[in-house]
SEPAKOL-679952 format. One line per field, with one value per residue: residue number from 1; z negated, y negated, x of N, C-alpha, C, O, CB in turn. Coordinates in Angstrom, 2 decimals. Last residue first. Glycine has a CB too. Layout:
! residues N
resi <- (NUM,...)
n.z <- (Z,...)
n.y <- (Y,...)
n.x <- (X,...)
ca.z <- (Z,...)
ca.y <- (Y,...)
ca.x <- (X,...)
c.z <- (Z,...)
c.y <- (Y,...)
c.x <- (X,...)
o.z <- (Z,...)
o.y <- (Y,...)
o.x <- (X,...)
cb.z <- (Z,...)
cb.y <- (Y,...)
cb.x <- (X,...)
***
This chain:
! residues 176
resi <- (176,175,174,173,172,171,170,169,168,167,166,165,164,163,162,161,160,159,158,157,156,155,154,153,152,151,150,149,148,147,146,145,144,143,142,141,140,139,138,137,136,135,134,133,132,131,130,129,128,127,126,125,124,123,122,121,120,119,118,117,116,115,114,113,112,111,110,109,108,107,106,105,104,103,102,101,100,99,98,97,96,95,94,93,92,91,90,89,88,87,86,85,84,83,82,81,80,79,78,77,76,75,74,73,72,71,70,69,68,67,66,65,64,63,62,61,60,59,58,57,56,55,54,53,52,51,50,49,48,47,46,45,44,43,42,41,40,39,38,37,36,35,34,33,32,31,30,29,28,27,26,25,24,23,22,21,20,19,18,17,16,15,14,13,12,11,10,9,8,7,6,5,4,3,2,1)
n.z <- (-15.14,-13.33,-9.77,-7.83,-6.69,-7.08,-5.16,-2.55,-2.23,-2.95,-0.87,1.34,0.74,0.78,3.54,4.80,3.89,5.05,7.97,8.95,8.57,9.65,8.13,9.10,9.10,6.40,6.11,7.70,6.29,3.98,5.05,5.77,3.25,0.27,-2.77,-4.74,-4.21,-4.39,-6.14,-5.54,-7.41,-6.34,-4.65,-3.04,-0.11,2.11,3.35,6.85,8.98,9.50,7.69,8.86,11.19,9.64,6.74,4.55,1.31,-0.37,-2.71,-3.01,-2.37,-1.90,0.58,0.69,2.87,3.86,5.61,7.48,9.26,11.35,11.21,8.58,7.21,8.05,6.98,3.91,2.90,0.72,-0.83,-2.05,-4.17,-3.61,-4.77,-4.07,-4.88,-3.67,-3.82,-4.79,-7.44,-8.08,-9.25,-9.00,-8.74,-8.60,-6.54,-4.40,-4.00,-3.69,-1.72,-1.21,-3.70,-3.84,-1.71,-2.60,-4.86,-3.80,-0.56,1.11,1.61,4.15,4.17,5.87,4.92,4.96,3.74,3.07,1.74,0.11,-0.67,-2.22,-1.11,-1.34,-1.08,-1.61,-0.06,-0.76,0.63,-0.13,1.16,0.57,0.94,1.14,0.37,1.29,-0.51,-0.02,0.57,-1.98,-2.27,-3.09,-5.30,-4.88,-7.33,-8.62,-9.01,-12.22,-14.86,-15.02,-11.87,-11.29,-10.50,-7.32,-6.93,-8.48,-10.78,-10.27,-8.35,-9.29,-11.80,-11.00,-9.48,-11.45,-13.14,-11.42,-11.01,-13.66,-14.11,-12.21,-13.21,-15.74,-14.94,-13.67,-15.78,-17.39,-16.06,-18.04)
n.y <- (-36.90,-39.97,-39.93,-41.16,-43.00,-42.19,-40.01,-40.71,-40.57,-37.90,-36.51,-37.47,-36.48,-33.67,-33.33,-34.39,-32.55,-30.18,-30.90,-31.48,-31.90,-34.58,-35.74,-36.50,-38.26,-38.92,-39.92,-42.24,-43.66,-44.21,-45.87,-48.03,-48.88,-47.87,-46.99,-47.75,-46.25,-43.61,-41.94,-38.46,-35.58,-33.27,-30.65,-27.47,-25.53,-24.85,-24.94,-24.57,-27.18,-29.33,-31.28,-31.68,-29.39,-26.60,-25.83,-28.57,-29.66,-32.54,-34.69,-35.17,-36.32,-34.67,-33.64,-33.81,-35.11,-33.89,-32.69,-29.71,-27.14,-25.61,-25.32,-25.73,-24.00,-21.51,-21.48,-23.42,-25.53,-24.71,-22.99,-20.07,-17.52,-14.12,-10.75,-7.25,-4.00,-0.76,2.68,5.23,4.95,1.46,-1.80,-5.32,-7.60,-9.14,-11.87,-12.40,-12.56,-9.94,-8.01,-6.95,-5.94,-3.71,-2.17,-1.75,-0.19,2.03,3.10,3.73,3.51,2.38,0.90,-0.41,-3.39,-6.06,-9.26,-11.80,-15.08,-17.28,-20.72,-22.86,-24.74,-23.63,-20.00,-16.96,-13.90,-10.58,-7.60,-4.31,-1.31,2.02,3.91,6.71,7.51,9.78,11.41,11.72,15.01,16.95,18.36,21.76,22.93,25.51,27.93,29.76,33.31,34.74,34.97,33.69,32.58,29.41,28.87,27.93,24.48,22.42,21.26,18.93,17.37,17.32,16.08,13.55,12.64,12.50,10.54,8.32,8.04,7.47,5.07,3.48,3.58,2.35,-0.21,-0.95,-0.92,-2.97,-5.56,-7.32)
n.x <- (-9.56,-9.51,-9.04,-6.33,-4.70,-2.08,-1.98,-1.44,1.33,1.84,0.51,1.96,4.58,4.29,3.63,5.86,7.82,7.00,4.98,2.50,-0.70,-2.83,-5.60,-8.87,-10.97,-10.96,-8.37,-8.51,-10.48,-9.00,-7.09,-8.68,-9.63,-7.93,-9.54,-11.31,-13.57,-12.81,-10.71,-10.72,-10.01,-7.47,-7.19,-7.69,-7.12,-8.66,-11.88,-12.66,-14.04,-15.64,-14.48,-11.09,-9.55,-7.86,-8.23,-7.53,-7.02,-8.44,-9.72,-13.14,-15.59,-17.69,-17.16,-13.53,-11.06,-7.79,-4.98,-4.73,-3.00,-1.97,0.83,1.56,-0.15,0.94,3.53,3.56,6.28,9.04,10.70,9.24,10.01,9.48,9.32,8.98,8.21,8.56,7.56,8.11,8.77,8.23,8.01,7.47,9.08,12.17,12.83,15.67,18.32,19.17,18.88,21.36,22.06,20.43,21.65,24.25,23.63,22.37,22.59,20.54,17.23,15.27,12.10,9.43,7.64,5.49,5.05,2.82,2.46,0.40,-0.04,0.68,2.29,4.81,4.50,5.92,6.17,6.90,7.53,7.67,8.74,8.68,11.72,13.83,17.07,19.70,22.28,25.69,26.90,28.49,31.59,32.21,34.51,36.77,37.48,40.11,39.62,38.53,37.93,35.44,34.15,32.66,29.24,27.93,26.85,25.67,26.70,28.20,26.73,24.11,24.45,25.42,23.24,21.27,22.37,22.31,19.55,18.78,20.12,18.82,16.19,16.53,17.30,14.92,13.11,14.02,16.03,18.34)
ca.z <- (-15.28,-14.51,-10.92,-8.42,-6.48,-7.84,-6.59,-2.99,-1.88,-3.76,-2.27,1.23,0.90,-0.47,2.47,5.03,3.57,3.60,7.29,9.87,7.70,9.90,8.27,8.83,10.38,7.00,5.41,8.01,7.65,3.88,4.48,6.83,4.24,1.43,-1.59,-4.75,-4.30,-3.05,-6.42,-5.17,-6.85,-7.33,-5.59,-3.49,-1.45,1.68,2.43,5.46,8.61,10.00,8.15,7.81,10.84,10.76,7.82,5.36,2.55,-0.10,-1.77,-3.54,-2.47,-3.22,0.46,0.65,1.70,4.09,4.41,7.47,8.00,11.37,12.50,9.63,7.10,8.31,8.43,4.68,3.03,1.98,-0.99,-0.88,-4.12,-3.46,-4.52,-4.37,-4.54,-4.41,-3.40,-3.39,-6.60,-8.33,-8.65,-9.35,-9.33,-8.63,-7.90,-4.61,-4.08,-4.92,-2.21,-0.08,-3.18,-4.77,-1.69,-1.38,-5.00,-4.66,-1.71,1.09,0.66,3.69,4.05,5.34,5.74,4.50,4.79,2.65,2.90,-0.10,0.29,-2.85,-1.04,-2.19,-0.57,-2.20,-0.05,-0.89,0.41,0.06,0.56,1.17,0.14,1.86,-0.17,1.39,0.25,-0.73,1.00,-1.03,-2.66,-2.08,-5.20,-4.72,-6.08,-8.70,-8.48,-10.76,-14.45,-15.98,-12.89,-11.05,-11.40,-8.38,-6.47,-7.25,-10.93,-11.17,-8.23,-7.95,-11.71,-11.90,-8.85,-10.30,-13.63,-11.96,-9.88,-12.97,-14.93,-12.12,-11.87,-15.66,-15.74,-12.91,-14.65,-17.90,-16.11,-16.88)
ca.y <- (-35.68,-39.17,-40.24,-40.05,-43.19,-43.36,-39.74,-40.69,-41.81,-39.00,-36.30,-37.74,-37.91,-34.35,-32.78,-35.00,-33.97,-30.29,-30.56,-30.89,-31.57,-33.30,-36.09,-35.46,-37.66,-38.41,-38.70,-41.19,-43.20,-43.42,-44.59,-47.30,-48.33,-48.74,-46.54,-48.34,-47.71,-44.17,-43.11,-39.78,-36.47,-34.15,-31.27,-28.76,-25.92,-23.96,-25.56,-24.10,-26.14,-28.03,-31.33,-31.71,-30.75,-27.29,-25.02,-27.79,-29.24,-31.11,-34.50,-34.44,-37.16,-35.28,-34.53,-33.08,-35.28,-34.53,-33.31,-31.14,-27.75,-25.96,-25.20,-26.41,-25.45,-21.85,-21.62,-22.21,-25.25,-25.20,-24.45,-20.79,-18.85,-15.23,-12.03,-8.41,-5.30,-1.84,1.30,5.09,5.76,2.87,-0.78,-3.98,-7.71,-7.84,-11.44,-12.08,-13.84,-10.64,-8.69,-7.49,-7.11,-4.83,-2.54,-2.53,-1.42,1.12,2.72,4.61,3.08,3.53,0.70,0.83,-2.67,-4.68,-8.47,-10.49,-14.17,-16.15,-19.62,-21.76,-24.99,-24.77,-21.33,-17.88,-15.26,-11.64,-8.89,-5.40,-2.56,0.94,3.29,5.72,7.47,8.51,11.46,11.01,13.63,16.75,17.19,20.70,22.61,24.08,27.58,28.48,32.14,34.66,35.46,33.34,33.62,30.39,28.65,28.93,25.74,22.84,22.47,19.95,17.61,17.83,17.43,14.41,12.79,13.38,11.90,8.80,8.35,8.63,6.25,3.68,4.11,3.72,0.59,-0.89,0.00,-1.60,-4.91,-6.47)
ca.x <- (-10.38,-9.13,-9.89,-7.06,-6.14,-2.56,-2.06,-2.83,0.63,2.39,0.13,0.52,4.31,4.66,2.79,4.55,7.93,7.00,6.23,3.47,0.43,-2.13,-4.19,-7.88,-10.57,-12.20,-8.75,-7.52,-10.76,-10.22,-6.64,-7.97,-10.57,-8.04,-8.80,-9.97,-13.71,-13.01,-11.56,-10.20,-11.02,-8.10,-6.27,-8.20,-6.69,-7.58,-10.93,-12.68,-13.08,-16.09,-15.87,-12.13,-9.99,-8.46,-7.68,-8.45,-6.37,-8.30,-8.63,-11.99,-14.41,-17.65,-18.32,-14.80,-11.91,-9.07,-5.51,-5.07,-3.41,-3.39,0.16,2.32,-0.32,-0.47,3.36,3.33,4.85,8.48,10.72,9.74,9.40,10.41,8.67,9.79,7.62,9.22,7.31,7.71,9.65,7.96,8.85,7.00,7.75,11.51,12.47,14.27,17.59,19.52,17.67,20.61,22.79,20.19,20.23,24.02,24.40,21.60,23.39,21.71,18.26,16.03,13.55,10.00,8.62,5.64,5.69,3.30,2.55,1.30,-0.22,-0.04,0.84,4.45,4.81,4.96,6.71,5.92,8.19,6.71,9.20,7.91,10.67,13.03,15.72,19.00,21.03,24.64,26.72,27.42,30.82,32.07,33.09,36.54,36.81,39.41,40.33,38.64,39.24,36.49,34.30,33.71,30.38,28.14,27.44,25.03,25.90,28.73,28.17,24.40,23.90,26.20,24.55,21.08,22.14,23.60,20.43,18.22,20.44,20.26,16.47,16.05,18.22,16.17,12.93,14.08,14.74,18.10)
c.z <- (-16.64,-14.67,-12.11,-9.63,-7.11,-7.70,-7.40,-4.49,-2.44,-3.48,-3.16,-0.22,0.71,-0.39,1.16,3.93,3.73,3.19,5.77,9.20,8.58,8.97,8.47,9.11,10.21,8.32,5.98,7.37,8.07,5.24,4.34,6.34,5.35,2.50,-0.41,-3.49,-4.25,-3.06,-5.10,-5.56,-6.66,-6.61,-6.67,-4.58,-1.78,0.23,1.99,4.64,7.14,9.49,8.59,8.42,9.79,10.30,9.11,6.40,3.26,1.16,-1.61,-2.42,-3.07,-3.43,-0.88,0.54,1.81,2.78,4.78,6.07,8.12,10.10,12.49,10.97,8.22,8.25,8.81,6.17,3.96,1.94,0.32,-1.14,-2.98,-3.38,-4.47,-4.06,-5.02,-3.93,-4.30,-2.90,-5.12,-7.42,-9.05,-8.64,-9.82,-9.38,-7.80,-6.06,-4.33,-5.09,-3.50,-0.53,-2.04,-4.29,-2.58,-1.31,-3.79,-4.80,-2.54,-0.14,0.65,2.83,3.51,5.30,5.06,5.47,4.22,3.86,2.41,1.17,0.01,-1.95,-1.63,-2.21,-1.52,-1.82,-0.55,-0.92,0.41,-0.34,0.90,0.42,1.01,0.98,0.55,0.80,0.21,0.11,0.19,-0.65,-1.58,-2.60,-4.17,-4.53,-6.04,-7.34,-8.59,-10.32,-12.94,-15.50,-13.77,-12.18,-11.10,-9.23,-7.66,-6.73,-9.63,-11.18,-9.05,-7.83,-10.38,-11.77,-9.68,-9.60,-12.49,-12.45,-10.36,-11.80,-14.26,-12.91,-11.71,-14.32,-15.65,-13.64,-13.84,-16.75,-16.53,-17.10)
c.y <- (-35.51,-37.98,-39.40,-40.52,-42.05,-43.61,-40.97,-40.43,-41.85,-40.32,-37.45,-37.57,-38.24,-35.84,-33.55,-34.57,-34.69,-31.76,-30.67,-30.44,-30.83,-33.13,-34.78,-35.93,-36.50,-37.70,-38.09,-39.86,-42.08,-42.83,-43.65,-45.93,-47.55,-48.08,-47.50,-48.02,-48.40,-45.68,-43.86,-40.86,-37.86,-35.03,-32.08,-29.30,-27.29,-24.24,-24.51,-24.81,-25.75,-26.88,-29.98,-31.79,-30.70,-28.66,-25.50,-26.98,-28.31,-30.90,-33.01,-34.27,-36.49,-36.13,-35.27,-34.10,-34.38,-34.63,-33.96,-31.55,-29.24,-26.63,-25.71,-26.37,-26.20,-23.35,-21.99,-22.49,-24.04,-24.95,-25.10,-22.29,-19.62,-16.53,-13.12,-9.67,-6.40,-3.15,0.31,3.64,5.56,3.65,0.59,-2.96,-6.35,-7.99,-10.12,-11.65,-13.63,-11.96,-9.47,-8.31,-7.77,-6.09,-3.75,-3.03,-2.33,-0.22,1.71,4.36,4.14,3.03,1.98,0.64,-1.35,-3.96,-7.08,-9.75,-12.87,-15.29,-18.54,-20.57,-23.85,-25.02,-22.42,-19.30,-16.20,-12.99,-9.98,-6.69,-3.65,-0.32,2.30,5.23,6.36,8.63,10.10,11.04,13.02,15.27,16.96,19.55,21.50,23.84,26.08,28.19,30.88,33.41,35.36,33.80,33.27,31.40,29.74,28.56,26.68,24.17,22.98,21.25,18.80,18.21,18.06,15.85,13.72,13.65,12.89,10.24,8.89,9.03,7.52,4.92,4.38,4.34,2.06,-0.01,0.14,-0.61,-3.45,-5.73)
c.x <- (-10.94,-10.10,-9.43,-7.87,-6.98,-4.08,-2.53,-3.01,-0.79,1.67,0.61,0.06,2.84,4.31,3.02,3.57,6.59,7.02,6.03,4.76,1.44,-0.92,-3.43,-6.47,-9.58,-11.88,-10.04,-7.92,-9.80,-10.57,-7.84,-7.48,-9.86,-8.91,-9.02,-9.17,-12.35,-13.17,-11.70,-11.21,-10.41,-9.11,-7.00,-7.28,-7.28,-7.21,-9.92,-11.61,-13.19,-15.21,-16.37,-13.53,-11.10,-8.91,-8.34,-7.69,-7.34,-7.49,-8.39,-10.95,-13.20,-16.40,-18.32,-15.92,-13.14,-9.83,-6.83,-5.49,-3.65,-3.90,-1.27,1.59,0.38,-0.68,1.92,3.24,4.70,6.98,10.25,9.64,10.05,9.61,9.74,8.99,8.56,8.61,8.04,7.66,9.36,8.89,8.37,7.87,7.26,10.19,11.73,14.05,16.10,18.78,17.93,19.40,22.01,20.90,19.96,22.57,24.18,22.32,22.58,22.55,19.37,17.18,14.18,11.50,8.99,6.57,5.92,3.84,3.18,1.29,0.83,-0.28,0.02,2.94,4.31,5.38,5.62,6.63,7.13,7.41,8.18,8.29,9.90,11.89,14.97,17.61,20.36,23.38,25.58,27.34,29.77,31.20,32.94,35.05,36.58,38.80,39.46,39.39,39.44,37.86,35.48,33.74,31.42,29.35,27.64,25.59,25.30,27.95,28.63,25.87,24.26,25.75,25.43,22.41,21.98,23.46,21.78,19.11,19.95,20.67,17.98,16.41,17.83,17.17,14.21,13.94,14.90,16.79)
o.z <- (-16.91,-14.36,-11.94,-10.40,-6.92,-8.51,-8.32,-5.02,-2.77,-4.41,-4.02,-0.73,0.00,-1.36,0.52,3.46,2.88,2.26,5.29,9.79,8.90,8.64,7.56,10.18,11.08,8.61,6.03,8.00,8.70,5.35,4.55,7.10,5.82,2.63,-0.14,-3.17,-3.78,-2.05,-4.73,-5.34,-7.52,-5.39,-7.80,-5.34,-0.91,-0.56,1.56,5.15,6.32,9.58,8.12,9.52,9.82,9.15,9.61,6.87,2.66,1.97,-2.59,-1.34,-3.59,-4.53,-0.99,0.43,2.89,1.72,5.87,5.42,8.75,9.88,13.52,11.78,8.75,9.13,9.80,6.59,4.71,1.07,0.93,-1.61,-2.95,-2.62,-5.18,-3.21,-6.20,-2.73,-5.51,-1.69,-4.28,-6.70,-10.23,-7.56,-10.91,-10.53,-7.03,-6.71,-4.45,-6.21,-4.31,0.19,-1.91,-4.47,-2.14,-0.89,-3.94,-4.84,-2.02,-0.70,0.24,3.28,2.56,6.30,3.84,6.67,3.14,4.88,1.46,1.61,-0.28,-2.42,-1.54,-3.22,-2.39,-2.18,0.01,-1.68,1.44,-1.49,2.07,-0.81,2.03,0.36,0.57,0.73,-0.78,1.31,-0.22,-1.45,-0.40,-3.29,-4.36,-3.69,-7.05,-6.32,-8.64,-11.14,-12.43,-15.72,-13.31,-13.32,-10.71,-8.74,-8.82,-6.13,-9.66,-11.58,-8.55,-7.27,-10.33,-11.64,-9.13,-9.17,-12.55,-12.20,-9.76,-11.61,-14.29,-12.43,-11.13,-14.26,-15.51,-13.03,-13.37,-16.75,-16.07,-18.22)
o.y <- (-34.54,-38.08,-38.26,-41.38,-42.01,-44.33,-40.80,-40.63,-42.93,-41.10,-37.92,-38.39,-39.18,-36.40,-34.01,-35.38,-35.50,-32.16,-31.20,-29.70,-29.66,-34.09,-33.95,-36.46,-35.64,-36.65,-36.87,-38.80,-41.10,-41.66,-42.44,-44.96,-46.54,-46.86,-47.90,-48.73,-49.54,-46.34,-44.65,-40.70,-38.36,-35.20,-31.62,-28.55,-28.15,-23.32,-23.41,-25.22,-26.48,-25.72,-29.52,-32.32,-29.80,-29.05,-24.87,-27.39,-27.38,-31.80,-32.30,-33.78,-37.16,-36.62,-36.36,-35.30,-34.20,-34.28,-34.52,-30.85,-29.96,-26.69,-26.21,-27.29,-27.18,-23.92,-22.69,-23.60,-23.70,-24.24,-25.90,-22.78,-19.80,-16.63,-13.07,-9.66,-6.48,-3.39,0.49,3.40,5.69,3.07,0.86,-3.23,-6.24,-8.44,-9.98,-11.14,-14.61,-12.44,-9.64,-9.19,-8.99,-7.19,-4.72,-4.16,-3.53,-1.27,0.67,5.27,5.28,2.23,2.59,0.25,-1.21,-3.92,-6.93,-9.63,-12.86,-14.84,-18.85,-19.51,-23.87,-25.47,-22.16,-19.76,-16.23,-13.19,-10.27,-6.87,-3.88,-0.38,1.81,6.03,5.22,9.73,9.37,10.74,13.70,14.40,16.80,19.77,20.41,24.48,25.46,28.19,30.96,32.57,35.85,33.11,32.61,31.09,30.85,28.01,26.29,24.94,23.91,22.28,19.62,19.26,19.22,16.75,14.59,14.77,14.00,11.06,9.82,10.21,8.54,5.72,5.40,5.48,2.92,0.84,1.23,0.43,-2.78,-5.33)
o.x <- (-11.64,-11.28,-9.01,-7.43,-8.19,-4.67,-3.32,-4.10,-1.29,1.43,-0.14,-0.70,2.50,3.80,2.08,2.78,6.22,6.32,5.03,5.54,1.23,-0.23,-3.40,-6.18,-9.47,-12.45,-10.18,-7.83,-10.20,-10.91,-7.72,-7.46,-10.37,-8.91,-10.15,-8.21,-12.26,-12.95,-10.83,-12.42,-9.69,-9.08,-7.12,-6.68,-7.37,-7.01,-10.29,-10.57,-13.74,-15.61,-17.41,-13.72,-11.94,-8.68,-9.28,-6.63,-7.90,-7.31,-8.16,-11.27,-12.31,-16.16,-18.88,-15.66,-13.70,-9.32,-6.98,-6.26,-2.88,-5.10,-1.74,1.72,-0.14,-1.33,1.71,2.90,5.61,6.47,10.95,8.62,11.26,8.65,10.74,8.10,8.91,8.51,8.12,7.72,10.26,9.70,8.13,8.40,6.70,10.16,10.79,14.95,15.36,18.62,17.02,18.94,22.01,20.38,19.34,22.31,23.95,21.67,22.17,23.16,19.16,18.00,13.69,12.11,8.88,6.33,6.48,3.17,3.97,0.23,1.98,-0.70,-1.21,2.40,3.48,6.47,4.52,7.58,6.52,7.83,7.87,8.17,10.39,11.19,15.41,17.04,20.44,23.41,24.65,27.66,30.10,30.21,33.48,34.41,36.24,39.49,38.23,39.75,40.45,38.86,36.42,33.39,31.08,30.34,27.53,24.84,24.49,28.50,29.40,26.20,24.68,26.58,26.11,22.67,22.52,24.34,22.32,19.39,20.64,21.48,18.36,16.87,18.69,17.81,14.53,14.60,15.82,16.48)
cb.z <- (-14.93,-15.81,-10.59,-8.83,-4.99,-7.37,-7.11,-2.22,-0.36,-3.47,-2.79,2.16,2.28,-0.76,2.27,6.43,4.46,2.98,7.76,10.96,6.45,11.36,7.01,9.66,11.29,7.24,3.92,7.51,8.65,3.35,3.09,7.35,4.85,1.99,-1.19,-5.96,-5.59,-2.41,-7.56,-3.65,-7.77,-8.09,-4.85,-4.01,-1.55,2.59,1.18,5.42,8.91,11.52,9.27,6.87,12.11,11.35,7.57,6.03,2.28,0.03,-2.23,-4.12,-3.27,-4.29,0.61,-0.55,1.54,5.13,3.79,8.50,6.95,11.62,12.94,9.76,5.76,7.31,9.13,4.20,3.57,3.21,-1.37,0.40,-5.48,-2.19,-5.62,-3.57,-5.19,-4.21,-3.40,-3.20,-6.96,-8.09,-9.04,-8.98,-8.33,-9.31,-8.63,-3.63,-2.80,-4.95,-2.44,0.84,-2.70,-6.20,-2.13,-0.14,-5.17,-6.04,-1.26,2.36,-0.78,4.88,3.11,6.22,5.98,4.40,5.28,1.97,4.08,-1.35,1.76,-3.36,0.40,-1.71,0.82,-3.76,1.40,-2.17,1.50,-0.78,1.07,1.12,-1.11,3.18,-1.73,2.86,-0.30,-1.05,2.52,-1.60,-2.86,-0.79,-6.59,-3.52,-5.94,-9.15,-7.01,-10.12,-14.91,-17.34,-12.25,-10.89,-12.91,-7.77,-5.75,-6.20,-11.90,-12.54,-8.65,-6.88,-11.91,-13.36,-8.68,-9.31,-14.51,-13.11,-9.03,-12.48,-16.34,-12.63,-10.78,-15.89,-17.21,-12.69,-13.75,-18.95,-14.76,-16.65)
cb.y <- (-34.48,-40.06,-39.98,-38.92,-43.28,-44.60,-39.27,-39.63,-41.98,-39.16,-34.97,-36.81,-38.38,-34.16,-31.27,-34.61,-34.64,-29.54,-31.50,-31.87,-30.70,-33.23,-36.90,-34.23,-38.72,-39.57,-38.99,-41.61,-44.37,-44.30,-44.80,-48.13,-49.46,-49.09,-45.12,-47.85,-48.09,-43.54,-44.04,-39.85,-36.54,-35.01,-32.16,-28.64,-25.95,-24.13,-26.18,-22.57,-26.61,-28.03,-32.32,-32.90,-31.51,-26.48,-23.47,-28.71,-28.54,-30.44,-35.24,-33.05,-38.36,-34.21,-33.74,-32.06,-36.75,-33.75,-34.35,-31.47,-27.49,-24.73,-23.76,-25.78,-25.94,-21.14,-20.33,-21.52,-26.50,-24.50,-24.96,-20.39,-19.61,-15.04,-12.34,-8.39,-5.46,-1.82,1.01,5.70,7.23,3.24,-0.98,-3.79,-8.30,-6.77,-12.53,-10.96,-14.64,-10.89,-7.68,-6.35,-6.69,-4.46,-1.36,-1.70,-1.11,1.75,2.11,4.42,2.87,4.39,-0.50,2.09,-3.54,-3.95,-9.13,-9.68,-14.80,-15.31,-20.14,-22.25,-25.22,-26.02,-21.52,-17.71,-15.68,-11.46,-9.17,-5.17,-2.95,1.22,2.59,6.32,7.25,8.04,12.55,9.55,13.56,17.25,15.91,21.28,22.18,23.50,28.34,27.33,32.38,34.69,36.89,33.94,35.03,29.71,28.68,30.33,25.49,21.77,22.21,19.42,16.37,16.79,17.41,13.93,11.41,12.76,11.93,7.88,7.10,8.32,6.11,2.44,3.12,3.77,0.11,-2.31,-0.49,-1.36,-5.01,-5.48)
cb.x <- (-9.60,-9.14,-11.40,-6.10,-6.43,-1.82,-0.70,-3.57,0.58,3.89,0.69,-0.29,4.76,6.17,3.07,3.99,8.99,8.20,7.39,3.79,-0.01,-1.67,-3.64,-8.18,-9.96,-13.21,-8.93,-6.12,-10.67,-11.39,-5.94,-6.78,-11.40,-6.64,-9.23,-9.21,-14.45,-14.22,-10.94,-9.88,-12.28,-7.03,-5.30,-9.67,-5.13,-6.34,-11.66,-12.46,-11.65,-16.10,-16.01,-11.89,-10.48,-9.64,-7.93,-9.47,-4.98,-9.68,-7.33,-12.42,-14.73,-17.71,-19.62,-14.84,-12.34,-9.89,-4.51,-6.20,-2.38,-4.19,0.17,3.70,0.20,-1.39,3.77,2.07,4.06,9.14,12.15,8.94,9.57,11.31,7.59,11.12,6.19,10.78,5.82,6.37,9.50,6.43,10.32,5.48,6.76,12.42,11.60,13.81,17.79,21.00,16.56,20.15,24.21,20.66,19.35,24.35,25.91,21.38,24.78,22.54,17.66,16.54,13.87,9.59,9.88,4.26,7.04,2.17,3.38,0.89,-0.11,-1.33,0.44,5.17,4.21,4.88,7.21,5.05,9.29,5.39,10.62,6.35,11.26,12.48,15.73,18.92,20.08,25.06,26.42,26.08,31.74,31.45,32.49,37.36,35.46,40.37,40.74,37.26,39.41,36.18,34.48,35.08,29.94,28.33,28.80,25.20,24.80,28.79,28.94,24.04,22.38,26.05,25.23,20.07,20.90,24.08,20.65,16.79,19.81,21.02,15.99,14.54,18.23,16.74,11.80,12.98,14.02,19.28)
***
């Protein structure tokens, strides 16, 4: 278990103990027993940063304000996420996504750079920026129709299409 998590749990437990036993006046030794009211649990609001890391290396970040009423419920809600950083004001979680990013699904194309490196472009190859590069292709071994497809751009519409293109072109990669 992360040291920070243990520290936060101990801190909350200590605060609860102190609030319960020391918040009201102590009874006098010879006076009547007074009932100590139990205070409601106070909420704590934090900035929550949720990072999603996609297969293509793209990272999306969602920032939300979250009010924590119960630490147990809070940790249960994010059990599938990995804790990256935590302070009193901010908690950063990260999750590995078994999919390609929304950017690739809408505007990603496989193509070749001028040097024959298999790359993903944000738009059709030639005018668009390179998002990710993989390996250099041996253009002498590559079929001409596949070369033409890469020059024009192969759209990436799904994880399966992404994986298929990489697997089909891997045998044409030049040794590094």
